[in-house]
FIPA-609457 format. One line per 10 residues: number of its first residue (from 0); their letters; for each residue y, x negated, z negated of N, C-alpha, C. Coordinates in nm, 2 decimals. Atoms other than C-alpha are relative to their C-alpha. Example, Ala and Ser with C-alpha at 12.3 -4.5 7.8 and 13.67 -1.06 7.14 Angstrom:
BEGIN
0> AS> -0.12 -0.09 0.00 -0.45 -1.23 -0.78 0.12 -0.09 0.00  -0.11 0.09 0.00 -0.11 -1.37 -0.71 0.11 0.08 -0.08;
// end
This chain:
BEGIN
0> MRRVTLSLDD> -0.02 -0.09 0.11 3.77 -0.93 -3.68 0.14 0.03 -0.01  -0.13 -0.05 0.01 4.08 -0.73 -3.73 0.05 -0.01 -0.15  -0.06 0.01 0.14 4.31 -0.79 -4.04 0.07 0.14 -0.02  -0.06 -0.12 0.04 4.42 -0.47 -4.22 0.07 -0.02 -0.13  -0.07 0.02 0.13 4.68 -0.47 -4.50 0.02 0.14 -0.06  -0.01 -0.13 0.08 4.67 -0.20 -4.77 0.10 -0.02 -0.11  -0.09 -0.01 0.12 4.92 -0.10 -5.03 -0.06 0.09 -0.10  0.05 -0.08 0.11 4.78 0.02 -5.36 0.08 0.00 -0.12  -0.07 0.00 0.13 4.94 0.12 -5.69 -0.08 -0.10 -0.09  0.06 0.10 0.09 4.87 -0.13 -5.97 -0.13 0.05 -0.06;
10> ELADQFDHWA> 0.12 -0.05 0.07 4.62 0.09 -6.16 -0.12 0.01 0.10  0.11 -0.01 -0.09 4.41 0.16 -5.85 -0.05 -0.14 0.04  0.03 0.14 -0.03 4.42 -0.21 -5.75 -0.08 -0.06 -0.11  0.08 0.06 0.12 4.30 -0.31 -6.10 -0.14 0.06 -0.01  0.13 -0.07 0.00 4.02 -0.05 -6.09 -0.09 -0.05 0.11  0.08 0.05 -0.11 3.91 -0.17 -5.75 -0.05 -0.14 -0.03  0.04 0.14 0.03 3.91 -0.54 -5.86 -0.11 0.00 -0.11  0.10 0.00 0.11 3.71 -0.46 -6.18 -0.13 0.05 0.06  0.12 -0.05 -0.06 3.46 -0.26 -5.97 -0.06 -0.10 0.09  0.05 0.10 -0.09 3.43 -0.53 -5.71 -0.07 -0.12 -0.08;
20> ERQQYATRSE> 0.05 0.11 0.09 3.37 -0.79 -5.99 -0.13 0.04 -0.06  0.13 -0.05 0.05 3.10 -0.57 -6.15 -0.11 0.00 0.10  0.10 0.00 -0.11 2.93 -0.54 -5.82 -0.03 -0.13 0.06  0.02 0.15 -0.04 2.95 -0.92 -5.77 0.04 -0.03 0.14  -0.05 0.04 -0.13 3.14 -0.92 -5.45 0.08 -0.13 -0.01  -0.07 0.13 -0.01 3.28 -1.26 -5.35 0.15 0.02 0.03  -0.14 -0.03 -0.05 3.59 -1.11 -5.19 0.03 0.15 0.00  -0.05 -0.14 -0.01 3.80 -0.79 -5.19 -0.04 0.05 0.14  0.03 -0.05 -0.14 3.74 -0.77 -4.81 -0.14 0.05 0.01  0.14 -0.05 0.00 3.36 -0.75 -4.86 -0.02 0.13 -0.07;
30> AFRDLLRGRL> 0.01 -0.12 0.08 3.40 -0.49 -5.13 0.05 0.12 0.08  -0.06 -0.11 -0.07 3.63 -0.28 -4.92 -0.08 0.04 0.13  0.09 -0.03 -0.12 3.41 -0.31 -4.60 -0.12 0.09 -0.05  0.12 -0.08 0.04 3.11 -0.18 -4.80 0.04 0.14 -0.04  -0.05 -0.14 0.04 3.31 0.11 -4.95 0.02 0.08 0.13  -0.03 -0.07 -0.13 3.43 0.20 -4.60 -0.13 0.04 0.07  0.13 -0.03 -0.07 3.08 0.17 -4.44 -0.07 0.12 -0.08  0.07 -0.10 0.08 2.94 0.38 -4.73 0.06 0.14 0.03  -0.07 -0.13 -0.03 3.20 0.66 -4.67 -0.03 0.05 0.14  0.02 -0.04 -0.14 3.15 0.66 -4.30 -0.15 0.04 0.02;
40> ETETLEQGGQ> 0.14 -0.04 -0.01 2.77 0.68 -4.34 -0.02 0.13 -0.07  0.01 -0.13 0.07 2.81 0.97 -4.59 0.04 0.11 0.10  -0.05 -0.10 -0.10 3.01 1.15 -4.33 -0.10 0.03 0.11  0.10 -0.02 -0.11 2.75 1.09 -4.06 -0.12 0.08 -0.06  0.12 -0.07 0.06 2.47 1.21 -4.30 0.03 0.14 -0.02  -0.03 -0.14 0.02 2.66 1.52 -4.38 0.00 0.08 0.13  0.00 -0.07 -0.13 2.69 1.60 -4.01 -0.15 0.02 0.05  0.14 -0.01 -0.03 2.31 1.55 -3.97 -0.02 -0.01 0.15  0.02 -0.01 -0.15 2.18 1.64 -3.62 -0.11 -0.09 0.05  0.11 0.08 -0.07 1.98 1.43 -3.38 0.02 -0.15 0.00;
50> QDCAATVSFV> -0.02 0.14 0.01 2.12 1.09 -3.46 -0.12 -0.06 -0.07  0.11 0.07 0.06 1.85 0.84 -3.54 0.04 -0.05 -0.14  -0.02 0.06 0.14 1.81 0.73 -3.90 -0.13 -0.07 -0.04  0.11 0.05 0.07 1.58 0.53 -4.11 0.00 0.05 -0.14  0.00 -0.07 0.13 1.47 0.67 -4.44 -0.12 -0.05 -0.08  0.12 0.01 0.09 1.25 0.62 -4.74 0.00 0.13 -0.08  0.02 -0.12 0.09 1.11 0.91 -4.94 -0.10 -0.05 -0.10  0.09 0.05 0.11 0.97 0.81 -5.28 -0.02 0.12 -0.09  0.03 -0.10 0.09 0.79 1.04 -5.51 -0.11 -0.04 -0.09  0.11 0.02 0.10 0.57 1.05 -5.82 -0.08 0.13 0.00;
60> YDHHERQLAS> 0.08 -0.13 0.01 0.28 1.29 -5.83 -0.13 -0.03 -0.09  0.12 0.00 0.08 -0.02 1.37 -6.04 -0.12 0.00 0.09  0.11 0.01 -0.10 -0.33 1.25 -5.85 -0.12 0.09 -0.04  0.10 -0.10 0.04 -0.54 1.50 -6.04 0.02 0.14 0.06  -0.03 -0.13 -0.06 -0.36 1.79 -5.87 -0.09 0.02 0.12  0.10 -0.04 -0.10 -0.61 1.97 -5.65 0.05 -0.02 0.14  -0.02 0.03 -0.14 -0.61 1.84 -5.29 0.14 -0.05 0.04  -0.14 0.05 -0.03 -0.25 1.70 -5.32 0.00 -0.12 0.08  0.00 0.13 -0.08 -0.33 1.35 -5.20 -0.05 0.03 0.14  0.05 -0.04 -0.14 -0.52 1.51 -4.90 0.11 0.07 0.07;
70> RLTSAQHAHH> -0.10 -0.07 -0.07 -0.23 1.74 -4.82 0.11 -0.10 0.04  -0.10 0.10 -0.03 0.02 1.45 -4.84 -0.04 -0.09 0.12  0.05 0.09 -0.11 -0.19 1.23 -4.61 -0.01 0.08 0.13  0.01 -0.09 -0.12 -0.25 1.52 -4.37 0.14 0.02 0.06  -0.14 -0.03 -0.05 0.13 1.59 -4.35 0.05 -0.13 0.07  -0.05 0.13 -0.06 0.20 1.22 -4.28 -0.07 -0.02 0.14  0.06 0.02 -0.13 -0.06 1.21 -4.00 0.05 0.10 0.10  -0.06 -0.10 -0.09 0.08 1.53 -3.85 0.14 -0.05 0.05  -0.13 0.05 -0.04 0.42 1.35 -3.84 0.00 -0.15 0.03  0.02 0.14 -0.03 0.29 1.01 -3.72 0.11 -0.06 0.09;
80> DICLSTLHVH> -0.11 0.05 -0.08 0.58 0.99 -3.48 0.12 -0.04 -0.08  -0.11 0.04 0.08 0.83 0.95 -3.76 -0.04 -0.08 -0.13  0.05 0.07 0.12 0.61 0.80 -4.04 -0.04 -0.15 0.05  0.03 0.14 -0.04 0.61 0.42 -4.01 -0.09 -0.07 -0.09  0.09 0.07 0.10 0.44 0.31 -4.33 0.01 0.07 -0.13  0.00 -0.06 0.13 0.34 0.43 -4.67 -0.05 -0.11 -0.10  0.04 0.08 0.11 0.31 0.23 -5.00 -0.05 0.09 -0.11  0.06 -0.08 0.10 0.08 0.38 -5.26 -0.02 -0.08 -0.13  0.01 0.08 0.12 0.10 0.26 -5.62 -0.06 0.09 -0.11  0.06 -0.07 0.12 -0.12 0.37 -5.92 0.09 -0.04 -0.12;
90> LDHDNCLETT> -0.09 0.03 0.11 0.13 0.39 -6.21 -0.08 0.00 -0.13  0.09 -0.01 0.12 -0.12 0.50 -6.48 -0.12 0.08 0.04  0.12 -0.08 -0.02 -0.43 0.71 -6.52 0.03 0.13 0.08  -0.03 -0.13 -0.06 -0.25 1.03 -6.40 0.09 -0.01 0.12  -0.12 -0.01 -0.09 0.05 0.93 -6.19 -0.01 -0.11 0.11  -0.01 0.09 -0.11 0.09 0.77 -5.85 0.14 0.01 0.06  -0.12 0.01 -0.07 0.40 0.66 -5.67 -0.02 -0.03 0.15  0.01 0.03 -0.15 0.43 0.68 -5.29 0.14 -0.02 0.05  -0.12 0.02 -0.07 0.71 0.55 -5.08 -0.04 -0.01 0.15  0.03 -0.01 -0.14 0.70 0.64 -4.71 0.13 -0.03 0.07;
100> VLRGPMDTVL> -0.11 0.04 -0.09 0.93 0.48 -4.45 -0.01 0.09 0.12  -0.01 -0.09 -0.12 1.05 0.72 -4.18 0.10 -0.05 0.09  -0.10 0.03 -0.10 1.24 0.68 -3.86 0.00 0.11 0.11  0.00 -0.11 -0.10 1.36 0.95 -3.62 0.13 0.07 -0.01  -0.12 -0.08 0.01 1.62 1.22 -3.57 0.03 0.04 -0.14  -0.04 -0.02 0.14 1.81 1.28 -3.89 -0.05 0.14 -0.05  0.04 -0.14 0.04 1.73 1.66 -3.91 -0.15 0.00 -0.02  0.14 0.00 0.01 1.36 1.60 -3.85 -0.05 -0.08 -0.12  0.04 0.09 0.11 1.33 1.31 -4.10 0.03 0.07 -0.13  -0.04 -0.07 0.12 1.52 1.50 -4.37 -0.09 0.12 -0.03;
110> SFAQALIAER> 0.08 -0.12 0.02 1.32 1.82 -4.33 -0.14 -0.04 -0.04  0.13 0.04 0.04 0.99 1.63 -4.35 0.00 -0.06 -0.14  -0.01 0.07 0.13 1.10 1.42 -4.65 0.01 0.11 -0.11  -0.02 -0.11 0.09 1.21 1.74 -4.83 -0.13 0.08 -0.02  0.12 -0.08 0.01 0.88 1.91 -4.75 -0.10 -0.08 -0.08  0.09 0.08 0.08 0.68 1.62 -4.90 0.04 0.01 -0.15  -0.04 -0.02 0.14 0.89 1.64 -5.22 -0.03 0.13 -0.06  0.02 -0.13 0.05 0.85 2.01 -5.24 -0.15 0.04 -0.02  0.15 -0.04 0.02 0.46 2.00 -5.24 -0.03 0.02 -0.15  0.04 -0.03 0.14 0.31 2.15 -5.55 -0.07 -0.12 -0.06;
120> GVRHGKVMLV> 0.06 0.11 0.06 0.22 1.87 -5.79 0.09 -0.13 0.01  -0.10 0.11 -0.01 0.50 1.63 -5.68 0.10 0.02 -0.11  -0.09 -0.01 0.12 0.70 1.56 -6.00 0.14 -0.04 0.03  -0.14 0.05 -0.02 1.00 1.36 -5.89 0.00 -0.05 0.15  -0.01 0.06 -0.14 1.13 1.27 -5.54 0.14 -0.03 0.03  -0.13 0.04 -0.04 1.42 1.10 -5.38 0.00 -0.05 0.15  -0.01 0.04 -0.14 1.53 1.05 -5.02 0.12 -0.09 0.02  -0.11 0.09 -0.03 1.74 0.76 -4.90 0.01 -0.01 0.15  -0.02 0.00 -0.15 1.88 0.80 -4.54 0.10 -0.10 0.03  -0.09 0.10 -0.06 2.05 0.53 -4.34 0.02 0.03 0.15;
130> PLPQRSHSHA> -0.02 -0.03 -0.14 2.21 0.63 -4.01 -0.02 -0.13 0.08  0.02 0.12 -0.09 2.11 0.39 -3.72 0.10 0.02 0.12  -0.08 -0.01 -0.12 2.33 0.30 -3.43 -0.08 0.06 0.12  0.07 -0.05 -0.12 2.26 0.47 -3.10 -0.06 -0.11 0.08  0.07 0.09 -0.08 2.01 0.29 -2.89 0.06 0.00 0.14  -0.06 0.00 -0.14 2.17 0.17 -2.56 -0.11 0.01 0.10  0.11 0.00 -0.10 1.83 0.12 -2.39 -0.13 -0.04 -0.07  0.12 0.05 0.05 1.47 0.06 -2.45 -0.06 -0.10 0.10  0.05 0.10 -0.08 1.29 -0.24 -2.32 -0.13 -0.06 -0.06  0.13 0.07 0.05 0.96 -0.43 -2.34 0.04 -0.14 -0.04;
140> HPLAAPTQRT> -0.02 0.13 0.04 0.95 -0.76 -2.51 -0.12 -0.09 0.06  0.10 0.08 -0.08 0.77 -1.04 -2.31 -0.13 -0.03 -0.08  0.12 0.04 0.08 0.53 -1.14 -2.59 -0.06 0.11 -0.07  0.06 -0.12 0.07 0.46 -0.79 -2.72 -0.13 0.04 0.07  0.12 -0.05 -0.06 0.12 -0.64 -2.67 0.04 0.13 0.08  -0.04 -0.12 -0.08 0.12 -0.37 -2.40 -0.03 0.13 -0.07  0.01 -0.14 0.06 0.16 -0.01 -2.50 -0.03 0.10 0.11  0.02 -0.11 -0.10 0.08 0.32 -2.33 0.12 0.00 0.09  -0.12 -0.01 -0.08 0.44 0.31 -2.21 0.02 -0.11 0.09  -0.03 0.11 -0.08 0.45 -0.04 -2.08 -0.12 -0.05 0.08;
150> AGKALVIRGK> 0.12 0.05 -0.07 0.09 -0.10 -1.96 0.02 0.03 0.15  0.00 -0.01 -0.14 0.07 -0.17 -1.59 0.14 -0.02 0.07  -0.13 0.02 -0.05 0.44 -0.23 -1.55 0.03 -0.15 0.02  -0.04 0.14 -0.02 0.59 -0.56 -1.42 0.12 -0.03 -0.08  -0.11 0.05 0.07 0.82 -0.76 -1.63 0.04 -0.14 0.06  -0.04 0.12 -0.06 1.03 -1.04 -1.49 0.03 -0.10 -0.11  -0.02 0.10 0.09 1.00 -1.36 -1.69 0.04 -0.13 0.07  -0.05 0.12 -0.07 1.20 -1.66 -1.58 -0.01 0.01 0.16  -0.01 -0.02 -0.15 1.24 -1.51 -1.23 -0.14 0.04 0.06  0.13 -0.03 -0.05 0.86 -1.44 -1.19 -0.05 0.13 -0.06;
160> PKLIGKRPKP> 0.06 -0.12 0.06 0.71 -1.09 -1.22 -0.13 -0.02 -0.06  0.13 0.01 0.07 0.43 -1.06 -1.47 -0.04 0.14 -0.03  0.06 -0.13 0.03 0.20 -0.76 -1.52 -0.03 0.01 -0.15  0.02 -0.01 0.15 0.20 -0.63 -1.88 -0.13 0.09 -0.02  0.12 -0.07 0.03 -0.16 -0.54 -1.96 -0.05 0.08 0.12  0.06 -0.09 -0.10 -0.38 -0.30 -1.76 0.04 0.14 -0.02  -0.03 -0.14 0.01 -0.30 0.05 -1.68 -0.11 0.07 -0.08  0.10 -0.08 0.08 -0.47 0.29 -1.93 -0.07 0.09 0.10  0.08 -0.10 -0.08 -0.75 0.50 -1.77 0.03 0.14 -0.05  -0.02 -0.14 0.04 -0.68 0.87 -1.77 -0.11 0.06 -0.07;
// end
């Protein structure tokens, strides 16, 4: 870890210390690192593009709205490549809350999340995006179940090749 020294005027330093205390940071360093990470993430989000991100989109809707639940489910199925999971909660007789976890290229994820929120009958919605580091490579895990991509391929475990599942039939 690299040490960085900062000079701040007294008023700004006091404001920072009070903020860090309210946020329950143990040290100034942790507080500063989180502020810096947050600013860098904001800049990345503003640039958008094809960088991978993880996101949640949460919204409240009236489950009596004609065909809304069906439209939302159909949209999620149509985007199964970026929809990882959905939590559905019955808030009361009329209102439901859904939170969907998404992962994919930032532009695609944001566009889909905004489309969900814009559906007629959705009352409130919010998107939370987190940029992800670039993946350096993809690989199979030795104990993972075979997938369409890994089935029939050899994996070397402790110097011995092992076949991962059977090749899928065309």
